[in-house]
N, C-alpha and C positions, 0 to 999 in steps of 0.2 A: 660472680663471687658472692658467697653467702656471708651472713654476719660472723660466723665462726672463723672463716678464712680472713675476713677483714680484721678481726681482733688478733689473730695470729700474726698477721702482717705488721700490726702496730707493735706487738710485744717483741718481735724479732728485729724491729728497727727498719722495716721495709716501707713503712708509710707513716706519715704524720697524723696527729689526731684530727686535724682539719680535713685531710684527704679521706680518712676513714669516715668522717661524718658526711662528707659530700657523697661518697660512694654508697653509704648506707641509705641516704635519702633517695638516691636513684633507684636502689633496690626496692625500697618501700613504695615508690611511685609505680614501678613496674608491676609489683605484686597487686596493687590496687587496680591497675588496668586489666590484669589477667582476671581478677575477681569479677570486674564489671563485664568483661566479655563472656565469662562463664555463665552469668545470669541472663544473658540475652537468649531469646528463642532462636531455634534453628532457622536458617534462611539468610539471604544477603542483607547486610546492613540492619540487622535486627528485625527483619520483616516478620509479620505474623505468620504462624504456621498455617499450612493449607488445611481448610476445613472440608473434609470429604463430602459432607452433606450439602454444603453450599455449592461445591463444584459439580455434584451430581445434578442439583436443581438447575444450575446454569447450563450444563450440557444438554439437559432435556429442553430447556427454553430455546437454546440456539438450534437444536435439531429441528424444532418446529419452524423456525425462520428459514433454515437451510432447505427443508423439504418444500416449503412454499415457493422458494426461488427456483428449485429444480423442476417444480411443476409449472413454471412459467407465471406464477402469481406474484410478480415482482413488487407491485404496489402494496399488496397485502403484507408481504415480507418486510418491505421498507417501513410500513406503519408500525411494526412491532419492535423496531430497533430502539427507539427512545425508551419505552418501558423496560426493555431488556437491559439497557445500559443503567437505568435507574436502580433496577433490582439486583443486578449482578456485576456492576462496574468494577468491583474490587477483586473479582475472582481471576484466577489464571485462565479459565475458559474464555472469559471476555477479552483478555489481553491477546490470546491466540487468535481469536475470531475478529479482532479489530479491523484488519485489512478488508476482509470480506464484508463486514458491516459498513465500512466507509464507502465501499463500492455500491452496496445496495441502497445506502442513504441518498445517493444521487438520483435514483429512480423516482420519477414523479415530479422532479424539479423542471422548471421552465428555463429554456436556454435564453441567454442574453440576446435580445433582438439586435443588439449592436455587435454581435460576435465577430463580424468581419473586421472590426477595428482592431482586433487582437491578432490579425494576420499580417505578417511582415512582407511576405512575398509569395506569389503563386508560381509554381513550376509548370503546372499544366491545369487546364480545366477551370480557369477563373470565370466566375459568373454562372457556372453550371450547378452550383450547390446553394440551397437556401434552407438552413436548419429550422426556419420557422414554418416551412411548408413541406408536405410530403414526408417520405420515410428515408432517413439517411443513416448509414452505418459509418460512424466516425472512428477512425483507427489512429492511435498514437504509436509512433514507431521511430526508430533511428537507423540510419544506414549501417552503422557499425555493429548493430545488435544481431547476433546469430539467430536468435529465436524469431526476431522480426523478419529476417530474410527467409526463414522457413515458412512464415505465414503469408508473405506477399503473393506467391504463386496461387495459393488457395483463394486469396482475396480477389485476384484477377479473375479466377474461375467463377467465384461467387457473383461478382459484378456482371460478368457475361451471362450468367444463368438467370439472374433475377432483375436485371436492368429493365427488361420488357414488362416485368410485373410490378414496377413502381419503386424498385430499390435504387437509391443513390449511394455512392461510397465516396468518402474523402479521407485522404491520408494526411496526418499532421505531424510534422517533425520540428524539432528545435535546433537540429544540427549541433549535437554535443560531442564531447570527447574528440576522437580522431576524425570525425566526419567533416566534410567541406561541401560547399555548394556544387563543386565540380563532381565530387563522388556521388552526390545525390542524383544529379541529372544523368550521370553515366549509369547508375544503378537502375533508374526508371527506364532508360532506353534498353539496357541489356535484358531486363525482365519484362519488357513490353507491358508496362503498367498502364492500364486502360481507364483508370479513374482519376479524378482531380487530386492534386497533391499540393500542399502549401507549407510554408514555414510559419509557425505561430510563436508568439512572444512569451509563452509560459503561462499566460493567464487562462487560456482555455484548458490547459492541463490541470490547473487549480480548480476550475469550474467543474471538471469531471472527476475530481479526486484521483488523479493519476499518481500512483505510488511506484509503479514499475511498468516496463514495456516488454512485449506489446500489450496494449490495452485497447478496449473498444467500448463503444456505447451505441445504442440505436436511438435516434431521435425521431419522433413521429409528431408532425404538426407542432413543432416547437417544444415538445415535452419529452424528457428522457423516459423510455419505456424498458430499456435493458442496459445492463452494465456488467462487464466482465472481461475475461480473456477471449480474444477473437476465435480461438480454437473451440470454445464451448458453444459458439453460436452455430448450431447445426441446421439442417434443412427443415426439421420439424419446427424449431423455434422461429426461423425466418418466415415459414409459411403461415404460422399462427400470427406473427406480428403484421404481416402483409395482408392478413384477412382471408387466408385460404388460397 
């Protein structure tokens, strides 16, 4: 109702002076809010508009990091993350790349020597894995996860193929959502899983920056040398990591 209609209501006896004043105040307040919103720049909650030049520079910087990672130069890529975040942390490019950057940031870190204290239970292979020695592919998975189920047969094959060349594999689960210990053991048996599997308390997932599953990392003599989706760890990468 605008001021003209309010005045008409008063003159025709449909509203008191006090009612008109109250309604007029509400209208004034609403107009002020509309004016304030119109002054805000485009974007959610008054966010600053996207700067194409900054986004282009950020994209170029991230491309360099991504290409290093794809070339297997994970430590070099990891070393560029902090400068990238400092220079481009406010861009949309940085926000989109955050998950990848978090994964790469794990590369080069030393595994907690007391990592077994974060294991709640071994389903098979207890004592056969030592993350402080040798080369181990660490896989985070859940029994209910369809993508994890798709990767398990590949991991079984990978372990069989590279075990004699020095590769260890360990599967780590937290048994979340609809999963149970009975379902996990049945799944391991049905799929003839040939590598050690354990339940961890969530601390190892934090150590390896796990944001989604399946996820994997390769630890060599106590240091993380690769981090990503297990499907991305191909024969070429494994051969390079194992030393030919």
